[in-house]
KEVOTI-617546 format. One line per 2 residues: number of its first residue (from 1); their letters; for each residue x negated, z, y of C-alpha. Coordinates in steps of 0.2 Angstrom, whole numbers, plus 2048, in hexadecimal, padded with zeros to 3 digits. Example, Ala and Ser with C-alpha at 12.3 -4.5 7.8 and 13.67 -1.06 7.14 Angstrom:
! residues 2
1) as) 7C2 827 7EA | 7BC 824 7FB
This chain:
! residues 87
1) ml) 4FE 44F 195 | 506 455 1A5
3) is) 4FF 451 1B6 | 505 45C 1C5
5) cp) 509 450 1D3 | 507 458 1E4
7) yc) 517 451 1EA | 522 451 1DA
9) gp) 51C 45F 1CF | 517 45E 1BD
11) rd) 51A 44D 1B5 | 516 445 1A4
13) vs) 507 43A 1A4 | 512 42B 1A0
15) ef) 518 42B 1B3 | 506 428 1B8
17) ty) 4FA 419 1B8 | 4E7 41C 1B7
19) qg) 4DF 414 1C6 | 4CC 417 1C1
21) da) 4BD 422 1C3 | 4BD 42B 1D4
23) tr) 4AA 42F 1D3 | 4A4 41D 1D6
25) tr) 49F 416 1E7 | 4A4 404 1EB
27) pd) 497 3F9 1F2 | 49A 3F2 204
29) pa) 4A8 3E5 202 | 49D 3D8 20C
31) sa) 48E 3DB 201 | 488 3CC 1F6
33) da) 47D 3D8 1EC | 482 3D2 1DA
35) aa) 478 3E0 1D2 | 482 3ED 1DC
37) wh) 493 3E5 1D8 | 48E 3E3 1C6
39) ey) 48A 3F6 1C5 | 49A 3FB 1CE
41) vy) 4A5 3F0 1C3 | 49D 3F1 1B2
43) er) 492 400 1B0 | 49A 411 1AA
45) sn) 492 421 1A4 | 4A1 427 199
47) ea) 49C 439 19A | 4A5 447 191
49) gp) 4AD 455 19B | 4B5 457 1AC
51) hr) 4B8 446 1B5 | 4BF 442 1C6
53) ef) 4CC 434 1C4 | 4D8 42A 1CF
55) wq) 4EA 42A 1C8 | 4FA 423 1D0
57) ha) 50B 42B 1CE | 513 41A 1CA
59) gg) 523 420 1C2 | 526 42C 1D0
61) cr) 521 42E 1E2 | 513 420 1E1
63) ah) 506 42C 1E8 | 4F4 42A 1E4
65) vv) 4EC 43A 1DE | 4DB 440 1D8
67) vi) 4DB 449 1C8 | 4CD 453 1C0
69) rn) 4CF 451 1AD | 4C4 456 19F
71) tv) 4C1 446 195 | 4BF 450 184
73) th) 4CE 45B 185 | 4D9 452 192
75) ei) 4DB 463 19B | 4DF 460 1AE
77) ss) 4D7 46C 1B9 | 4DD 466 1CA
79) va) 4E7 458 1D2 | 4E7 454 1E5
81) pa) 4ED 446 1F0 | 4E0 438 1F1
83) rg) 4E1 437 204 | 4D0 433 20B
85) dr) 4CA 42D 1FA | 4C8 41A 1F7
87) i) 4D2 413 1E9
């Protein structure tokens, strides 16, 4: 699988580290709501199809990127810098 880094160009997936689901909203860090934190940390829907994910180009420029990847075919439809997104 190739991921096209916005800064370095197409690179093998072995240069990247998966950083997590980019669709989830983190609870307020000061929150003591155990149910909200449990849902954020443990609950996953695991849907098939296009999925928004955080990746880091760990073996290259070290940039964080947002990748839209089909979880069935692993086809990547877009890659963008993760600026403004929370990782």
